[in-house]
C-alpha positions as CSV (number, residue, x, y, z in Angstrom):
1,X,-11.7,23.8,341.4
2,X,-12.2,22.5,337.8
3,X,-10.9,24.3,334.8
4,X,-13.2,27.3,334.0
5,X,-15.3,27.1,330.8
6,X,-14.8,30.3,328.8
7,X,-16.9,32.0,326.1
8,X,-15.3,34.9,324.1
9,X,-17.4,37.7,322.5
10,X,-15.5,40.1,320.3
11,X,-16.3,41.8,317.0
12,X,-12.9,41.2,315.6
13,X,-12.3,37.6,314.5
14,X,-8.5,37.8,314.8
15,X,-8.8,39.2,318.3
16,X,-11.2,36.5,319.6
17,X,-9.4,33.7,317.9
18,X,-6.0,35.0,319.2
19,X,-7.4,35.1,322.8
20,X,-8.9,31.7,322.5
21,X,-5.5,30.3,321.3
22,X,-3.6,32.0,324.1
23,X,-6.0,30.8,326.8
24,X,-5.9,27.2,325.4
25,X,-2.1,27.3,325.6
26,X,-2.5,28.2,329.3
27,X,-4.6,25.1,329.9
28,X,-8.0,26.9,330.0
29,X,-11.1,25.5,328.3
30,X,-12.6,27.8,325.6
31,X,-16.1,26.5,324.9
32,X,-17.1,29.1,322.3
33,X,-16.5,32.3,320.5
34,X,-18.9,34.8,318.9
35,X,-18.8,38.1,317.1
36,X,-21.8,39.6,319.0
37,X,-25.3,40.3,317.7
38,X,-28.8,39.2,318.2
39,X,-28.2,35.5,318.6
40,X,-25.2,35.8,321.0
41,X,-27.2,34.9,324.1
42,X,-28.5,31.7,322.6
43,X,-24.9,30.7,321.8
44,X,-23.7,31.6,325.3
45,X,-26.6,29.6,326.9
46,X,-25.9,26.6,324.8
47,X,-22.2,26.6,325.6
48,X,-22.8,26.8,329.4
49,X,-19.6,28.7,330.2
50,X,-18.4,29.8,333.7
51,X,-17.0,33.0,332.4
52,X,-17.8,35.3,329.4
53,X,-15.0,37.5,328.1
54,X,-16.6,40.5,326.5
55,X,-14.8,43.1,324.3
56,X,-16.0,46.5,325.4
57,X,-15.1,48.3,322.2
58,X,-18.1,46.7,320.5
59,X,-21.3,48.5,320.0
60,X,-23.9,47.5,322.6
61,X,-21.3,45.8,324.7
62,X,-23.0,46.9,328.0
63,X,-26.4,45.8,326.7
64,X,-24.8,42.4,326.0
65,X,-23.4,42.2,329.5
66,X,-26.8,42.9,331.0
67,X,-28.4,40.3,328.7
68,X,-25.9,37.7,329.8
69,X,-26.6,38.4,333.5
70,X,-30.3,38.3,333.0
71,X,-30.6,35.3,330.7
72,X,-27.7,33.0,331.7
73,X,-27.6,32.8,335.5
74,X,-24.4,32.0,337.2
75,X,-22.1,33.2,334.4
76,X,-19.5,35.8,335.3
77,X,-18.7,38.5,332.8
78,X,-15.1,39.9,332.4
79,X,-14.7,43.1,330.5
80,X,-11.8,43.2,328.0
81,X,-10.1,46.5,327.0
82,X,-11.7,48.7,329.6
83,X,-10.9,52.4,329.9
84,X,-10.3,54.4,333.0
85,X,-13.1,57.0,332.9
86,X,-15.4,57.2,335.9
87,X,-18.5,57.1,333.7
88,X,-17.4,53.9,332.0
89,X,-16.5,52.2,335.3
90,X,-19.8,53.0,336.8
91,X,-21.6,51.7,333.8
92,X,-19.6,48.5,333.9
93,X,-20.4,48.0,337.6
94,X,-24.1,48.6,337.0
95,X,-24.1,46.0,334.2
96,X,-22.9,43.4,336.7
97,X,-19.5,42.9,335.2
98,X,-17.3,40.8,337.5
99,X,-13.8,41.4,336.2
100,X,-11.9,44.2,334.4
101,X,-9.0,43.7,332.0
102,X,-7.2,46.8,330.7
103,X,-6.1,47.1,327.1
104,X,-2.4,46.6,328.0
105,X,-2.9,43.6,330.2
106,X,-0.8,40.5,329.8
107,X,-2.1,36.9,329.2
108,X,-1.1,36.0,332.7
109,X,-3.2,38.9,334.1
110,X,-6.1,37.9,331.9
111,X,-5.9,34.3,333.3
112,X,-5.9,35.6,336.8
113,X,-9.0,37.7,336.2
114,X,-10.8,34.7,334.6
115,X,-10.0,32.4,337.5
116,X,-11.0,35.1,340.1
117,X,-14.3,35.7,338.3
118,X,-15.0,32.0,338.1
119,X,-14.6,31.8,341.9
120,X,-17.1,34.6,342.3
121,X,-14.5,37.3,343.2
122,X,-14.4,40.8,341.9
123,X,-10.8,41.8,341.0
124,X,-9.6,44.7,339.0
125,X,-6.6,47.0,338.8
126,X,-6.2,49.5,341.7
127,X,-6.5,52.5,339.3
128,X,-9.9,51.3,338.2
129,X,-11.1,50.7,341.7
130,X,-10.0,54.3,342.7
131,X,-11.9,55.7,339.7
132,X,-15.1,53.7,340.7
133,X,-14.8,54.8,344.3
134,X,-14.5,58.4,343.2
135,X,-17.5,58.2,341.0
136,X,-19.6,56.6,343.7
137,X,-18.6,59.3,346.1
138,X,-19.6,62.0,343.7
139,X,-23.0,60.4,343.2
140,X,-23.5,60.1,346.9
141,X,-22.7,63.7,347.7
142,X,-23.5,65.8,344.7
143,X,-26.9,65.0,343.2
144,X,-27.2,67.3,340.2
145,X,-30.4,68.1,338.2
146,X,-32.1,65.3,336.5
147,X,-30.8,64.8,332.9
148,X,-33.1,65.9,330.1
149,X,-33.8,63.2,327.6
150,X,-33.2,64.0,323.9
151,X,-35.3,62.1,321.3
152,X,-34.4,62.1,317.7
153,X,-36.9,62.1,314.8
154,X,-36.9,59.2,312.4
155,X,-35.1,61.2,309.8
156,X,-32.6,62.5,312.3
157,X,-31.8,58.9,313.3
158,X,-31.3,58.0,309.6
159,X,-28.9,60.9,309.2
160,X,-27.1,60.1,312.5
161,X,-26.4,56.6,311.2
162,X,-25.0,58.0,307.9
163,X,-22.9,60.5,309.8
164,X,-21.3,57.6,311.7
165,X,-20.3,56.2,308.4
166,X,-18.6,59.6,307.7
167,X,-20.7,60.4,304.6
168,X,-20.8,64.0,303.4
169,X,-24.0,66.0,303.1
170,X,-24.1,65.3,299.4
171,X,-23.7,61.6,299.9
172,X,-26.4,61.6,302.6
173,X,-28.7,63.4,300.2
174,X,-28.1,60.9,297.5
175,X,-28.6,57.9,299.9
176,X,-31.9,59.3,301.3
177,X,-33.1,60.8,298.1
178,X,-33.5,64.3,299.5
179,X,-32.0,67.7,298.8
180,X,-28.6,68.7,300.2
181,X,-30.3,71.8,301.9
182,X,-32.6,69.4,303.7
183,X,-29.7,67.4,304.9
184,X,-28.0,70.5,306.2
185,X,-31.2,71.5,308.0
186,X,-31.4,68.1,309.8
187,X,-27.7,68.0,310.6
188,X,-28.0,71.4,312.2
189,X,-30.9,70.3,314.3
190,X,-29.0,67.1,315.3
191,X,-26.0,69.1,316.4
192,X,-28.2,71.4,318.5
193,X,-30.0,68.4,320.1
194,X,-26.6,66.8,321.0
195,X,-25.3,70.2,322.3
196,X,-22.2,69.9,320.0
197,X,-20.8,72.2,317.3
198,X,-19.1,69.8,314.9
199,X,-20.1,66.7,313.1
200,X,-17.1,64.7,314.5
201,X,-18.3,65.5,318.0
202,X,-21.8,64.3,317.2
203,X,-20.3,61.1,315.8
204,X,-18.3,60.6,319.0
205,X,-21.5,61.0,321.2
206,X,-23.5,58.7,319.0
207,X,-20.9,56.0,319.1
208,X,-20.8,56.2,322.9
209,X,-24.5,55.8,323.0
210,X,-24.2,52.7,320.8
211,X,-21.8,51.2,323.3
212,X,-24.3,51.9,326.1
213,X,-22.1,54.4,327.9
214,X,-24.0,57.1,329.8
215,X,-23.5,60.3,327.9
216,X,-24.0,63.5,329.8
217,X,-23.5,66.7,327.9
218,X,-23.3,70.0,329.9
219,X,-25.2,72.9,328.4
220,X,-23.9,76.4,328.5
221,X,-27.3,77.9,329.2
222,X,-27.4,76.4,332.7
223,X,-30.1,73.8,332.0
224,X,-29.8,70.2,333.2
225,X,-27.4,68.0,331.4
226,X,-28.6,66.0,328.4
227,X,-28.8,62.2,328.3
228,X,-29.1,60.8,324.8
229,X,-31.6,57.9,324.4
230,X,-30.6,55.2,321.9
């Protein structure tokens, strides 16, 4: 088999350049790096890689994985820095990701994942496989109520973005040119829609949505869980 052609997508320049250098030292061919964004698919397509390494900590990482699968046929996607939660693993599998590399993996392990993905094999740590199997078993045997979609108003979306930037109510009011009382009203509505009690919990949920991770929020009133639409 020829040396795999590798394309690296990571939002941190030091991270992607460091991985590129480490892989080059191992004799692998890195044909491109990118920070992610709207034009990433065009760059991947032009580079014609065999394997795309995708940092999962980036916003919209799962959407990027799906876009690569749909628009660049034949390319394997390997997820970098994956967690072990069942929901994340299922989302990765549904996005068509071919390889999984944990955050504490060595360069040698990364090289093995790349070579396996390039051969069309699905290889990941046993702990991740167990989590995925558990999740699939639950889905097969315990079908819960359909999730209820939550839609935010335009103003709530604006405030949600500013909450993610950790702005105070006063700072949000200045930024949007509205009264602090109005901000408090919208923040209260946003927390209710997200079924959380604190701003920090709302930020956590919103950031998971940005990453494309399915977010199910159990409600104490016995209603169906809530899925947040980005």
